[in-house]
Residue frames as qw, qx, qy, qz and C-alpha x, y, z in Angstrom:
[[0.469, 0.675, -0.356, -0.444, -13.28, 20.80, 0.84],
 [0.982, 0.115, 0.145, -0.034, -12.94, 17.54, -1.06],
 [0.380, -0.610, 0.591, 0.367, -9.39, 16.23, -1.50],
 [0.746, 0.567, -0.229, -0.265, -8.08, 15.19, -4.91],
 [0.643, -0.383, 0.646, 0.153, -6.20, 11.92, -5.29],
 [0.578, 0.605, -0.416, -0.357, -4.48, 11.09, -8.57],
 [0.844, -0.167, 0.509, 0.017, -3.94, 7.38, -9.26],
 [0.395, 0.698, -0.525, -0.284, -1.10, 6.52, -11.65],
 [0.970, -0.090, 0.204, -0.094, -1.07, 2.73, -12.20],
 [0.095, -0.723, 0.626, 0.277, 2.00, 2.81, -14.47],
 [0.596, 0.429, -0.628, -0.259, 3.56, -0.34, -15.90],
 [0.305, 0.198, -0.912, 0.191, 4.10, -4.02, -15.15],
 [0.318, -0.402, -0.834, 0.203, 2.36, -5.02, -11.94],
 [0.002, -0.007, -0.206, 0.979, 1.44, -1.38, -11.29],
 [0.501, -0.201, -0.324, -0.777, -2.17, -1.67, -12.49],
 [0.667, -0.258, -0.697, -0.048, -2.73, -4.83, -10.40],
 [0.440, -0.229, -0.579, 0.647, -1.43, -3.47, -7.11],
 [0.096, -0.022, 0.095, -0.991, -3.03, -0.04, -7.46],
 [0.530, -0.293, -0.547, -0.578, -6.39, -1.69, -8.17],
 [0.607, -0.377, -0.665, 0.218, -6.23, -3.32, -4.72],
 [0.272, -0.173, -0.335, 0.885, -5.19, -0.06, -3.07],
 [0.256, -0.185, -0.252, -0.915, -8.07, 1.76, -4.76],
 [0.566, -0.421, -0.683, -0.190, -10.46, -0.74, -3.17],
 [0.485, -0.391, -0.514, 0.589, -9.17, 0.42, 0.21],
 [0.067, -0.028, 0.007, 0.997, -9.39, 4.08, -0.76],
 [0.407, -0.330, -0.487, -0.698, -13.00, 3.61, -1.77],
 [0.588, -0.467, -0.648, 0.132, -13.70, 1.91, 1.56],
 [0.335, -0.248, -0.310, 0.855, -12.15, 4.93, 3.27],
 [0.165, -0.164, -0.258, -0.938, -14.47, 7.19, 1.29],
 [0.558, -0.443, -0.609, -0.347, -17.43, 5.14, 2.51],
 [0.596, -0.433, -0.519, 0.434, -16.04, 5.58, 6.03],
 [0.170, -0.910, -0.251, 0.283, -16.03, 9.36, 5.71],
 [0.453, -0.302, 0.323, 0.774, -12.97, 10.35, 3.65],
 [0.403, 0.831, 0.224, -0.310, -14.01, 13.30, 1.47],
 [0.270, -0.500, 0.600, 0.564, -11.93, 12.65, -1.63],
 [0.748, 0.582, 0.026, -0.317, -12.22, 12.40, -5.39],
 [0.636, -0.275, 0.621, 0.366, -10.14, 9.92, -7.42],
 [0.651, 0.707, -0.084, -0.263, -8.94, 10.26, -10.99],
 [0.864, -0.100, 0.357, 0.341, -6.42, 8.34, -13.10],
 [0.267, 0.876, -0.296, -0.273, -3.54, 9.34, -15.32],
 [0.932, 0.297, -0.070, 0.195, -0.77, 7.84, -17.44],
 [0.201, -0.868, 0.451, 0.048, 2.89, 7.74, -16.51],
 [0.546, -0.382, 0.722, 0.189, 6.03, 5.80, -17.42],
 [0.189, -0.048, 0.842, 0.503, 5.91, 3.37, -20.31],
 [0.208, 0.625, 0.751, -0.051, 2.12, 3.66, -20.43],
 [0.076, 0.852, 0.096, -0.509, 2.47, 7.42, -20.90],
 [0.122, -0.474, 0.616, 0.617, 5.07, 6.97, -23.63],
 [0.243, 0.211, 0.899, 0.298, 2.96, 4.42, -25.51],
 [0.166, 0.749, 0.632, -0.112, -0.13, 6.61, -25.41],
 [0.106, 0.979, 0.135, -0.108, 1.33, 10.11, -25.81],
 [0.688, 0.573, -0.151, 0.419, 5.00, 9.73, -26.68],
 [0.083, 0.622, -0.456, 0.631, 6.30, 10.92, -23.30],
 [0.479, -0.169, -0.811, 0.288, 6.71, 9.18, -19.92],
 [0.085, -0.480, -0.532, 0.693, 5.18, 12.21, -18.19],
 [0.155, 0.585, 0.572, 0.554, 2.42, 13.56, -20.43],
 [0.006, 0.262, -0.127, 0.957, 1.51, 17.19, -19.85],
 [0.603, -0.441, -0.322, -0.581, -2.04, 16.18, -18.92],
 [0.786, -0.315, -0.487, 0.216, -0.69, 13.93, -16.15],
 [0.423, 0.052, -0.318, 0.847, 1.61, 16.65, -14.83],
 [0.247, -0.375, -0.067, -0.891, -1.26, 19.13, -14.65],
 [0.754, -0.434, -0.393, -0.298, -3.42, 16.63, -12.77],
 [0.727, -0.153, -0.458, 0.488, -0.52, 15.92, -10.41],
 [0.188, 0.220, -0.210, 0.934, -0.01, 19.60, -9.63],
 [0.464, -0.385, -0.130, -0.787, -3.70, 19.96, -8.78],
 [0.779, -0.282, -0.555, -0.076, -3.83, 16.83, -6.59],
 [0.495, -0.754, 0.298, -0.313, -3.47, 16.73, -2.83],
 [0.561, -0.408, 0.720, 0.031, -1.90, 13.29, -3.08],
 [0.623, 0.464, -0.513, -0.365, -0.74, 10.87, -5.76],
 [0.810, -0.211, 0.540, -0.087, -0.83, 7.07, -5.64],
 [0.420, 0.632, -0.576, -0.305, 1.75, 5.55, -7.99],
 [0.994, -0.019, 0.066, -0.088, 2.08, 1.89, -8.93],
 [0.631, -0.408, 0.461, 0.472, 5.41, 1.33, -10.68],
 [0.513, 0.790, -0.143, -0.303, 7.12, 2.28, -13.93],
 [0.016, 0.649, -0.724, -0.234, 9.46, 0.65, -16.40],
 [0.883, 0.088, 0.450, -0.102, 10.12, -2.66, -18.09],
 [0.534, -0.195, 0.615, 0.546, 12.22, -4.28, -20.81],
 [0.456, 0.694, 0.533, 0.163, 9.79, -3.10, -23.48],
 [0.136, 0.986, 0.044, 0.089, 11.22, 0.41, -23.17],
 [0.667, -0.582, 0.253, 0.390, 14.84, -0.39, -22.25],
 [0.636, 0.149, 0.439, 0.617, 15.97, -0.02, -25.85],
 [0.175, 0.950, 0.248, 0.069, 14.74, 3.55, -26.24],
 [0.649, 0.241, -0.075, 0.718, 17.82, 5.49, -27.34],
 [0.069, -0.632, 0.038, -0.771, 16.43, 8.81, -26.11],
 [0.352, -0.118, -0.772, 0.516, 16.99, 8.52, -22.36],
 [0.210, 0.008, 0.249, -0.945, 14.54, 11.35, -21.72],
 [0.669, -0.044, -0.336, -0.662, 11.75, 9.08, -22.98],
 [0.395, 0.016, -0.900, 0.183, 12.52, 6.15, -20.66],
 [0.508, -0.620, -0.545, -0.246, 9.69, 5.37, -18.19],
 [0.593, -0.413, -0.400, 0.563, 11.82, 6.24, -15.16],
 [0.201, 0.139, 0.048, 0.968, 12.07, 9.82, -16.39],
 [0.380, -0.579, -0.442, -0.570, 8.34, 10.16, -15.76],
 [0.684, -0.568, -0.410, 0.205, 8.88, 9.30, -12.10],
 [0.518, -0.183, -0.110, 0.829, 11.86, 11.64, -11.78],
 [0.025, 0.386, 0.293, 0.874, 9.89, 14.37, -13.53],
 [0.502, -0.685, -0.446, -0.282, 7.06, 14.12, -11.00],
 [0.667, -0.478, -0.287, 0.494, 9.50, 14.35, -8.11],
 [0.398, -0.025, 0.067, 0.915, 11.25, 17.36, -9.60],
 [0.092, -0.458, -0.389, -0.794, 8.20, 19.29, -10.84],
 [0.567, -0.682, -0.371, -0.276, 6.33, 18.84, -7.56],
 [0.052, 0.663, -0.521, 0.536, 9.48, 19.43, -5.48],
 [0.902, -0.367, -0.115, -0.197, 8.97, 16.15, -3.62],
 [0.271, 0.699, -0.586, 0.307, 12.28, 16.41, -1.81],
 [0.344, -0.416, 0.709, -0.454, 11.57, 14.33, 1.28],
 [0.722, 0.051, -0.619, -0.306, 11.26, 10.57, 0.85],
 [0.515, -0.405, 0.591, -0.471, 10.11, 8.55, 3.87],
 [0.713, 0.162, -0.647, -0.217, 10.74, 4.81, 3.67],
 [0.616, -0.480, 0.471, -0.410, 9.77, 2.84, 6.78],
 [0.547, 0.210, -0.809, -0.040, 11.26, -0.61, 7.24],
 [0.561, -0.310, 0.453, -0.620, 8.89, -2.18, 9.75],
 [0.282, 0.100, -0.948, -0.107, 8.88, -5.90, 10.38],
 [0.751, -0.286, -0.078, -0.589, 5.46, -7.28, 11.11],
 [0.427, -0.431, 0.761, -0.230, 6.02, -9.95, 13.79],
 [0.871, 0.221, 0.364, -0.244, 4.05, -12.42, 11.67],
 [0.740, 0.656, -0.145, 0.033, 6.77, -12.17, 8.97],
 [0.363, -0.760, 0.537, 0.049, 9.86, -12.76, 11.08],
 [0.757, -0.071, 0.630, 0.158, 10.24, -16.18, 9.44],
 [0.661, 0.693, 0.265, 0.111, 10.04, -14.64, 5.95],
 [0.008, 0.935, -0.341, -0.096, 13.14, -12.50, 6.48],
 [0.815, 0.395, -0.379, 0.189, 16.40, -13.87, 5.15],
 [0.119, 0.513, -0.618, 0.584, 18.01, -12.94, 8.49],
 [0.340, -0.196, -0.868, 0.304, 17.58, -14.80, 11.77],
 [0.313, -0.754, -0.499, -0.291, 14.38, -13.85, 13.64],
 [0.558, -0.655, -0.255, 0.441, 16.36, -12.69, 16.68],
 [0.406, -0.074, 0.189, 0.891, 18.25, -10.21, 14.46],
 [0.057, -0.276, -0.411, -0.867, 15.16, -8.63, 12.88],
 [0.314, -0.624, -0.715, -0.006, 12.31, -9.14, 15.38],
 [0.256, -0.792, -0.318, 0.455, 11.05, -5.74, 16.49],
 [0.424, 0.023, 0.313, 0.850, 12.69, -3.94, 13.57],
 [0.127, 0.890, 0.435, -0.058, 11.35, -0.41, 13.01],
 [0.433, -0.258, 0.211, 0.837, 13.55, 1.91, 10.95],
 [0.365, 0.871, 0.287, -0.163, 12.61, 5.11, 9.11],
 [0.567, -0.038, 0.335, 0.751, 14.90, 6.00, 6.22],
 [0.185, 0.892, 0.182, -0.370, 14.68, 9.66, 5.21],
 [0.632, 0.094, 0.461, 0.615, 16.06, 10.05, 1.70],
 [0.117, 0.623, -0.100, -0.767, 16.69, 13.34, -0.11],
 [0.633, 0.370, 0.678, 0.039, 14.86, 12.90, -3.39],
 [0.471, 0.852, 0.228, -0.001, 15.30, 15.84, -5.78],
 [0.055, 0.904, -0.415, -0.085, 19.04, 16.48, -5.70],
 [0.676, -0.383, 0.612, 0.145, 22.30, 14.59, -5.75],
 [0.227, -0.305, 0.751, 0.540, 23.75, 12.58, -8.59],
 [0.375, 0.459, 0.801, 0.086, 20.37, 11.64, -10.11],
 [0.234, 0.904, 0.356, -0.042, 19.69, 15.26, -11.02],
 [0.366, -0.704, 0.210, 0.572, 23.14, 16.89, -11.10],
 [0.650, 0.741, 0.101, 0.134, 24.44, 18.61, -14.22],
 [0.555, 0.413, -0.489, -0.532, 26.45, 18.16, -16.39],
 [0.691, -0.070, 0.708, -0.125, 25.67, 14.57, -17.27],
 [0.701, 0.580, -0.155, -0.384, 25.89, 12.49, -20.40],
 [0.836, -0.062, 0.456, 0.301, 27.86, 10.13, -22.59],
 [0.378, 0.886, -0.184, -0.195, 30.45, 11.52, -24.97],
 [0.912, 0.243, -0.067, 0.325, 33.57, 10.49, -26.85],
 [0.214, -0.917, 0.335, 0.040, 36.94, 11.36, -25.36],
 [0.141, -0.616, 0.758, 0.163, 40.29, 10.24, -26.74],
 [0.403, 0.230, -0.794, -0.393, 38.68, 7.69, -29.00],
 [0.257, -0.235, -0.931, 0.108, 36.37, 6.03, -26.46],
 [0.387, -0.642, -0.370, -0.549, 32.96, 6.67, -24.98],
 [0.233, 0.040, -0.636, 0.735, 32.85, 8.13, -21.47],
 [0.372, -0.688, -0.549, -0.293, 29.81, 8.38, -19.21],
 [0.265, 0.096, -0.436, 0.855, 29.66, 11.07, -16.56],
 [0.359, -0.754, -0.500, -0.229, 27.31, 12.36, -13.86],
 [0.134, 0.489, -0.330, 0.796, 27.62, 15.16, -11.35],
 [0.522, -0.507, -0.649, 0.222, 27.07, 14.68, -7.63],
 [0.114, 0.327, -0.128, 0.929, 26.03, 18.02, -6.16],
 [0.351, -0.698, -0.620, 0.072, 24.14, 19.29, -3.10],
 [0.047, 0.635, -0.099, 0.764, 23.65, 22.82, -1.83],
 [0.067, 0.068, -0.693, 0.715, 23.59, 23.76, 1.84],
 [0.516, -0.001, 0.151, -0.843, 19.90, 24.65, 1.62],
 [0.769, 0.052, -0.520, -0.370, 19.00, 21.24, 0.13],
 [0.504, 0.059, -0.785, 0.355, 20.88, 19.43, 2.90],
 [0.109, -0.060, 0.516, -0.847, 19.40, 21.61, 5.63],
 [0.631, -0.032, -0.142, -0.762, 15.86, 21.07, 4.33],
 [0.807, -0.037, -0.567, -0.162, 16.06, 17.27, 4.41],
 [0.354, 0.148, -0.707, 0.594, 18.02, 17.40, 7.66],
 [0.335, -0.134, 0.347, -0.866, 15.18, 19.20, 9.42],
 [0.800, -0.046, -0.319, -0.507, 12.70, 16.60, 8.18],
 [0.719, 0.071, -0.669, 0.177, 14.89, 13.87, 9.64],
 [0.130, 0.156, -0.610, 0.766, 15.50, 15.58, 12.98],
 [0.530, -0.117, 0.146, -0.827, 11.77, 16.25, 13.40],
 [0.832, -0.008, -0.470, -0.295, 10.99, 12.64, 12.51],
 [0.534, 0.120, -0.715, 0.434, 13.51, 11.45, 15.11],
 [0.179, -0.204, 0.434, -0.859, 11.87, 13.67, 17.73],
 [0.742, -0.074, -0.036, -0.665, 8.60, 11.80, 17.16],
 [0.898, 0.073, -0.429, -0.060, 10.24, 8.37, 17.34],
 [0.867, -0.330, -0.233, 0.290, 13.25, 7.09, 19.31],
 [0.157, -0.975, 0.136, 0.085, 15.21, 10.36, 19.26],
 [0.603, -0.383, 0.533, 0.454, 18.16, 8.81, 17.44],
 [0.599, 0.777, -0.002, -0.193, 19.31, 10.04, 14.02],
 [0.672, -0.264, 0.493, 0.486, 22.09, 8.47, 11.97],
 [0.412, 0.821, -0.137, -0.370, 23.33, 10.55, 9.04],
 [0.840, 0.019, 0.452, 0.300, 24.90, 8.42, 6.31],
 [0.305, 0.899, -0.210, -0.234, 27.56, 9.86, 4.02],
 [0.903, 0.148, 0.034, 0.403, 30.94, 9.14, 2.45],
 [0.077, -0.994, 0.080, -0.002, 32.79, 12.11, 3.93],
 [0.661, -0.491, 0.421, 0.379, 36.15, 10.35, 3.80],
 [0.490, 0.022, 0.600, 0.632, 36.29, 10.61, 0.00],
 [0.169, 0.632, 0.577, 0.488, 33.44, 12.83, -1.29],
 [0.131, 0.053, -0.176, 0.974, 33.49, 16.61, -0.81],
 [0.431, -0.399, -0.397, -0.705, 29.72, 16.75, -1.30],
 [0.728, -0.484, -0.478, -0.081, 29.24, 14.65, 1.80],
 [0.442, -0.063, -0.388, 0.806, 31.84, 16.56, 3.78],
 [0.194, -0.224, -0.043, -0.954, 29.44, 19.48, 3.35],
 [0.651, -0.371, -0.536, -0.389, 26.50, 17.15, 4.16],
 [0.660, -0.308, -0.563, 0.391, 28.09, 16.20, 7.49],
 [0.223, 0.042, -0.231, 0.946, 28.94, 19.82, 8.33],
 [0.383, -0.314, -0.225, -0.839, 25.34, 20.92, 7.79],
 [0.718, -0.385, -0.564, -0.137, 23.95, 18.04, 9.87],
 [0.558, -0.201, -0.479, 0.647, 26.31, 18.95, 12.71],
 [0.018, 0.158, -0.050, 0.986, 25.27, 22.58, 12.46],
 [0.540, -0.379, -0.380, -0.648, 21.59, 21.64, 12.78],
 [0.599, -0.189, -0.753, 0.195, 22.09, 19.30, 15.74],
 [0.154, -0.069, -0.525, 0.835, 22.11, 21.97, 18.52],
 [0.429, -0.110, -0.120, -0.889, 18.59, 23.01, 17.43],
 [0.844, -0.176, -0.356, -0.360, 17.39, 19.50, 18.34],
 [0.074, -0.572, 0.716, -0.393, 19.07, 18.80, 21.70],
 [0.760, -0.139, 0.485, -0.410, 16.74, 15.88, 22.44],
 [0.917, 0.388, -0.044, -0.086, 17.98, 13.97, 19.36],
 [0.612, -0.511, 0.510, 0.322, 21.21, 11.98, 19.43],
 [0.626, 0.728, -0.193, -0.201, 23.00, 12.55, 16.11],
 [0.670, -0.361, 0.567, 0.314, 25.56, 10.05, 14.80],
 [0.462, 0.686, -0.379, -0.416, 27.37, 9.67, 11.48],
 [0.764, -0.107, 0.627, 0.110, 28.20, 6.56, 9.48],
 [0.091, 0.423, -0.647, -0.628, 29.92, 5.94, 6.15],
 [0.764, 0.200, -0.109, -0.604, 27.57, 4.37, 3.63],
 [0.610, 0.260, -0.746, -0.058, 29.60, 1.17, 3.19],
 [0.066, 0.086, -0.830, 0.547, 29.55, 0.58, 6.94],
 [0.531, 0.092, 0.279, -0.795, 25.85, 1.44, 7.07],
 [0.749, 0.202, -0.457, -0.434, 25.12, -1.25, 4.48],
 [0.460, 0.158, -0.841, 0.236, 27.04, -3.77, 6.57],
 [0.118, -0.032, 0.664, -0.738, 25.37, -2.70, 9.83],
 [0.646, 0.052, -0.076, -0.758, 21.90, -3.02, 8.28],
 [0.843, 0.061, -0.487, -0.219, 22.45, -6.74, 7.84],
 [0.438, 0.181, -0.736, 0.483, 24.58, -7.22, 10.98],
 [0.178, -0.393, -0.682, 0.590, 22.59, -5.36, 13.64],
 [0.029, 0.497, 0.461, 0.735, 19.71, -3.44, 12.02],
 [0.393, -0.766, -0.506, -0.052, 17.89, -2.64, 15.26],
 [0.476, -0.332, -0.153, 0.800, 20.61, -0.15, 16.22],
 [0.073, 0.161, 0.312, 0.934, 18.97, 2.29, 13.80],
 [0.188, 0.585, 0.603, -0.509, 15.93, 4.47, 14.44],
 [0.456, 0.858, 0.147, -0.185, 15.93, 7.24, 11.82],
 [0.627, -0.129, 0.411, 0.649, 18.50, 7.28, 9.00],
 [0.335, 0.885, 0.096, -0.310, 18.98, 10.33, 6.78],
 [0.546, -0.236, 0.548, 0.588, 21.02, 10.30, 3.59],
 [0.197, 0.465, -0.336, -0.795, 21.24, 11.54, 0.02],
 [0.743, 0.336, -0.097, -0.571, 19.42, 10.39, -3.05],
 [0.653, 0.371, -0.649, -0.120, 21.66, 7.59, -4.33],
 [0.106, 0.227, -0.870, 0.424, 22.68, 6.18, -0.94],
 [0.510, 0.056, 0.481, -0.711, 19.06, 6.27, 0.21],
 [0.760, 0.296, -0.315, -0.486, 17.93, 4.43, -2.90],
 [0.560, 0.289, -0.772, 0.077, 20.33, 1.58, -2.20],
 [0.007, 0.157, -0.793, 0.589, 20.02, 1.36, 1.59],
 [0.601, 0.047, 0.289, -0.743, 16.22, 1.44, 1.62],
 [0.813, 0.216, -0.417, -0.345, 16.07, -1.51, -0.76],
 [0.409, 0.237, -0.821, 0.319, 18.51, -3.41, 1.44],
 [0.258, -0.080, 0.609, -0.746, 16.35, -2.59, 4.48],
 [0.718, 0.070, -0.176, -0.670, 13.34, -3.88, 2.57],
 [0.704, 0.126, -0.695, -0.079, 14.63, -7.44, 2.65],
 [0.059, 0.167, -0.765, 0.620, 14.96, -7.30, 6.42],
 [0.526, 0.042, 0.318, -0.788, 11.17, -7.09, 6.57],
 [0.653, 0.155, 0.733, -0.115, 10.67, -10.29, 4.59],
 [0.507, 0.462, 0.586, 0.432, 10.04, -8.77, 1.17],
 [0.111, -0.089, 0.131, 0.981, 10.35, -5.50, -0.68],
 [0.243, -0.435, -0.675, -0.545, 6.67, -6.11, -1.39],
 [0.425, -0.649, -0.584, 0.239, 5.98, -4.97, 2.17],
 [0.378, -0.340, -0.118, 0.853, 7.61, -1.52, 1.98],
 [0.204, 0.885, 0.408, 0.096, 5.54, 1.62, 1.36],
 [0.454, -0.102, -0.021, 0.885, 6.97, 5.08, 0.83],
 [0.079, 0.918, 0.363, -0.140, 5.98, 8.73, 0.89],
 [0.485, 0.134, 0.146, 0.852, 7.57, 11.56, -1.07],
 [0.115, -0.852, -0.463, 0.217, 6.60, 14.97, 0.30],
 [0.334, 0.533, 0.027, 0.777, 7.11, 18.62, -0.52],
 [0.137, 0.057, -0.457, 0.877, 7.00, 21.57, 1.86],
 [0.498, -0.140, -0.047, -0.854, 3.20, 21.81, 1.50],
 [0.488, -0.079, 0.811, -0.314, 2.73, 18.15, 2.53],
 [0.790, 0.430, -0.142, -0.413, 1.55, 17.33, -0.97],
 [0.433, -0.451, 0.778, 0.062, 2.81, 13.81, -1.50],
 [0.716, 0.309, -0.515, -0.357, 3.32, 10.96, -3.89],
 [0.649, -0.340, 0.616, -0.288, 2.87, 7.51, -2.36],
 [0.753, 0.410, -0.459, -0.234, 4.25, 4.33, -3.88],
 [0.948, -0.281, 0.110, 0.097, 5.62, 0.90, -3.01],
 [0.263, -0.761, 0.502, 0.314, 9.41, 0.71, -2.91],
 [0.649, -0.006, 0.707, 0.280, 9.50, -2.18, -5.37],
 [0.056, 0.312, -0.513, -0.798, 9.64, -1.95, -9.15],
 [0.646, 0.236, -0.152, -0.710, 7.28, -2.98, -11.92],
 [0.491, -0.165, 0.852, -0.078, 8.26, -6.69, -11.86],
 [0.585, 0.380, -0.322, -0.641, 7.31, -7.30, -15.52],
 [0.243, 0.214, -0.942, -0.094, 8.22, -10.99, -15.18],
 [0.010, 0.287, 0.912, -0.294, 5.16, -11.61, -12.99],
 [0.300, 0.200, 0.031, -0.932, 2.81, -8.97, -14.41],
 [0.646, 0.078, -0.339, -0.680, -0.72, -10.20, -15.06],
 [0.538, 0.046, -0.842, 0.013, -0.25, -13.44, -13.13],
 [0.645, -0.632, -0.190, -0.385, -1.83, -12.42, -9.83],
 [0.811, -0.103, -0.389, 0.425, 1.43, -13.02, -7.97],
 [0.226, 0.502, -0.215, 0.806, 2.27, -9.46, -6.95],
 [0.365, -0.443, -0.639, 0.511, 2.07, -8.40, -3.31],
 [0.009, 0.742, 0.311, 0.593, -0.28, -5.40, -2.98],
 [0.555, -0.677, -0.395, 0.278, 0.48, -4.76, 0.71],
 [0.439, -0.204, 0.006, 0.875, 3.20, -2.15, 0.14],
 [0.022, -0.352, -0.400, -0.846, 0.79, -0.18, -2.04],
 [0.471, -0.676, -0.524, -0.217, -2.03, -0.54, 0.48],
 [0.585, -0.548, -0.265, 0.536, 0.31, 0.58, 3.26],
 [0.290, 0.093, 0.183, 0.935, 1.30, 3.52, 1.04],
 [0.259, -0.629, -0.465, -0.566, -2.37, 4.54, 1.17],
 [0.598, -0.664, -0.384, 0.233, -2.09, 4.51, 4.97],
 [0.488, -0.243, -0.007, 0.838, 0.91, 6.85, 4.72],
 [0.049, 0.401, 0.407, 0.819, -1.09, 9.09, 2.36],
 [0.430, -0.725, -0.477, -0.250, -3.92, 9.34, 4.87],
 [0.633, -0.576, -0.247, 0.455, -1.47, 10.15, 7.66],
 [0.472, -0.286, 0.119, 0.826, 0.83, 12.66, 5.96],
 [0.063, 0.094, 0.406, 0.907, -1.20, 14.39, 3.21],
 [0.341, -0.456, -0.598, -0.564, -4.90, 13.88, 3.94],
 [0.209, -0.355, 0.433, -0.802, -5.01, 14.42, 7.71],
 [0.843, -0.199, -0.159, -0.473, -6.78, 11.13, 8.47],
 [0.058, 0.479, -0.842, 0.242, -4.55, 9.27, 10.95],
 [0.646, -0.056, 0.599, -0.471, -7.45, 7.19, 12.33],
 [0.866, 0.424, -0.005, -0.264, -8.14, 5.71, 8.88],
 [0.410, 0.635, -0.648, 0.091, -4.40, 5.10, 8.44],
 [0.303, -0.350, 0.798, -0.386, -4.38, 3.16, 11.71],
 [0.816, 0.166, 0.359, -0.422, -7.36, 1.09, 10.56],
 [0.754, 0.555, -0.325, -0.131, -5.56, 0.08, 7.36],
 [0.200, 0.562, -0.762, 0.251, -2.41, -0.92, 9.22],
 [0.531, -0.172, 0.693, -0.457, -4.44, -2.95, 11.73],
 [0.861, 0.338, 0.097, -0.369, -6.26, -4.64, 8.84],
 [0.581, 0.580, -0.571, 0.013, -2.96, -5.66, 7.24],
 [0.109, -0.421, 0.812, -0.389, -1.79, -7.08, 10.57],
 [0.722, 0.026, 0.481, -0.497, -5.02, -9.03, 10.97],
 [0.837, 0.456, -0.184, -0.241, -4.69, -10.57, 7.50],
 [0.370, 0.547, -0.726, 0.192, -1.13, -11.63, 8.27],
 [0.421, -0.268, 0.709, -0.499, -2.40, -13.12, 11.53],
 [0.852, 0.218, 0.206, -0.429, -4.75, -15.23, 9.44],
 [0.655, -0.225, 0.655, 0.304, -1.74, -16.76, 7.68],
 [0.650, 0.706, 0.281, 0.029, -2.53, -15.32, 4.27],
 [0.388, -0.581, 0.405, 0.590, 0.53, -14.64, 2.11],
 [0.652, 0.711, -0.156, -0.214, 1.38, -13.72, -1.44],
 [0.938, 0.227, -0.165, 0.205, 4.16, -15.71, -3.07],
 [0.374, 0.654, -0.382, 0.536, 6.99, -13.42, -1.97],
 [0.254, -0.505, 0.547, -0.617, 6.25, -13.82, 1.76],
 [0.917, -0.145, -0.126, -0.349, 4.83, -17.37, 1.80],
 [0.117, 0.449, -0.863, 0.201, 6.52, -20.10, 3.79],
 [0.434, -0.171, -0.882, -0.064, 5.42, -23.50, 5.14],
 [0.166, -0.424, -0.728, 0.513, 2.36, -23.25, 7.35],
 [0.194, 0.455, 0.104, -0.863, 0.90, -20.22, 5.55],
 [0.556, 0.526, 0.643, 0.018, -1.69, -20.04, 2.77],
 [0.237, -0.159, 0.393, 0.874, -0.64, -18.49, -0.51],
 [0.348, 0.731, 0.526, -0.261, -3.20, -16.17, -2.10],
 [0.489, 0.506, 0.360, 0.613, -3.34, -14.07, -5.24],
 [0.172, 0.126, -0.057, 0.975, -2.97, -10.31, -5.54],
 [0.403, -0.390, -0.285, -0.777, -6.72, -9.73, -5.62],
 [0.714, -0.428, -0.555, -0.013, -7.41, -12.24, -2.84],
 [0.494, -0.175, -0.393, 0.756, -4.96, -10.42, -0.59],
 [0.063, -0.199, -0.061, -0.976, -6.61, -7.09, -1.42],
 [0.579, -0.425, -0.462, -0.520, -10.06, -8.52, -0.68],
 [0.680, -0.341, -0.570, 0.310, -8.84, -9.94, 2.62],
 [0.280, -0.067, -0.265, 0.920, -7.49, -6.53, 3.74],
 [0.294, -0.299, -0.274, -0.866, -10.73, -4.91, 2.62],
 [0.668, -0.442, -0.557, -0.217, -12.76, -7.35, 4.73],
 [0.594, -0.292, -0.475, 0.580, -10.53, -6.81, 7.76],
 [0.091, 0.115, -0.042, 0.988, -10.79, -3.05, 7.32],
 [0.456, -0.406, -0.400, -0.684, -14.58, -3.27, 7.24],
 [0.719, -0.431, -0.544, 0.045, -14.58, -5.26, 10.48],
 [0.502, -0.050, -0.385, 0.773, -12.27, -2.87, 12.34]]
């Protein structure tokens, strides 16, 4: 039965990077992937066209899709919208919540060809391979009550940080199972010295640990984890944490790899339906200039093939193609350094496409 893939280009550089990823998807279809592609609107593009960052038509297409490829959402054009529910980012959060995409996988893998592009010394980051497992549909981003109101003559903003045992257990199992397939080390990141929510988080992780005796579980406070990521990142194998901490730590890990433009991600529900997107934002300052790095989006397609579409061989081919292009010294602006050749967004996409065809 043919798979359905929904492509949501979004805003800023989103249309440029997804166009390159679609080239790869179409090459996969020529190589035997039985899939149909359709597009939809989300984020600022959805608001401009239909008055909402997640139009009902897009949500219906998303629910029917086996996998979703998302570019990026947001930009200064919509930052002044007073109704926060109409901001582009609400379209992204709405997709996560409506599709129950609770498990976010963010690999931080340093291609050896990019060791010089990292801001850290090559000996610190060479061989880096971390998987950050982030809970995506709970925590402070979704907790209620929330808002801005007047108290005692001044405005006060408030959000609620909340997790249930079942939410923690669900993401914990994803992380333990991921660790079993990798280096069998799991670090759970919390702030249990000051936050009751993460006291519960730690208790649940400890309760799960005996079910996975082959995995070494450790705990780390989030401030220390941030420091350790830049001090000795290779100590980590799999990291599991909540929504807000995962958001911050995965972006920090991105820079270890040379550029956030290299980091793909997968957001999965219990049925393995997934949304795949680069970890970076919409970068409106470079939109339309051919400067954006499409590799994170292309590598997100590889994750899609592996986790939602059951095509690991095609995923491997894409990853090998990216490695081959880097071997050739081709770089977009964010990962270029002396001795390499800077190329545009479309040139990088074409180069990966050619390497994929040769593999």
